[in-house]
C-alpha positions, 0 to 999 in steps of 0.5 A: 492415879498418881499422888499428884492427881489423887482426890481426897475426902477430908470430912467423910461427907462424900465431897471431893477435895482438891488434888495434892500438889506434891511439888508444892508440898515438897517446897514447903517440906524443905523449908520446914525441915531447914527451919527445924534444923535452925531451931535445933542449932539455936538451942545448942547455943544455950549455955546449959542443956536440960536432958530428960530421959524417956526410959529405953527410948533415950534422951529428949531435950528442948531442941527435940521439942523446938524442932517438933513445934516448927515442923507441926506449925509448917507442915500441917497447913500444907495438906489440910486434914493430914495425920501426924505421927511424931516421936515427940508429940501426940497425934492430933487424931487417930491414924487411918490407913491410907490417909495422908500422914506425916511421919516425923522425928524432929531430932534423930540422934539426940544422944549425939546432939547431947554429946556435941557430935554433929551426927544428928538430923531432922527427918520427915516422911509423907505417906499417901495411900499407905505409900511413902511419896515424899520425904526430907532429911535435914543435916543442920550442922552441914546446912543441908536439906535432902529431899526425895519425891516418889510419884509413880514412875517419877523419882527425884532426889535433890540436895539444897534444891539441886538434883542429886546423882542417881546411884549406879545400878551396879555399884560395888561395896567399898565403904559401909556405915553402921551405928556406933553401937554396932561398931563399938559394942558388936564389933561388926567391922571385924566381920566385913572386908571393907572400910567400915565407919560408925555414925550416929543417927539413922537419918545421917547414915541414910543420907550417906547412902543416898549421896554416895558417901557410903555404899551401904548403911547396915542396920541391925536395929531396933529402928522406928518408922519415924527414924527412917521415913524421910531418909528412905524417900531420899534414898529411893528417889536416888535409886537405892532401897532398904533391903531385908535379909531375904533380899526383898525391899522393905516397905514402910508404913505409918501403921507399923512403927517397928522397922526390922534390920536392913541394908540400905543403898544401891540394890547391888551393894546391899546384896553383896553385903548381905551375902557376905553376912551369910544371907541367901539373896 
């Protein structure tokens, strides 16, 4: 049964609840991500920005919390009883495998935001039956919201409400996007024969892979599921994939926070990059 037809039991009382209309939820998701981006930009206008550090997890600001508040307020009513997994706020209830779950990073790329670099975004994924069925990536400085719907065989990616071009199945590698750490510290561009450029947050890099700005986004990690869920939905809806070093597709789940290294893009381009790095794919 496809997610739009799935019946849910919210109360464990055996009563069947109404089906989830993913098209309607998508409209609400896009609106929420856009408003969250606007909240981030409002904080950026303030004359000073207080930055708190969460140890190894990095910095957090008022913009992170403002975006998180908007998303929680606008998303939770879309699917009553859904669970909430966010980098910046507490879960409302313990996660239950298979039940509808929002996975959120309200400001992916806080380091770039603090530095004044326009390489940050908002990312949200929706999981039903432990499968990614919907997601969105907001790029506030570009006034862009990308979304991806993965409903059985139906896969639709769109940019500001308009259909996105599907990635060619035989796409070659010409441009690769990597993290600033991989570029500046690990010098990964010296190992690759293509045009390689650095970028901040995972959501922006996934957006580049989905819209064709980059042929592959290569990640050595570490990443968390909230970093990549929204952008992965867009990428997969556009014909791309997250590919592990053994050549298999990476399946995300809210029950597994850690995400291993991957190549993201059209499958043909991912395989070409991984082979160049010595992977047997």
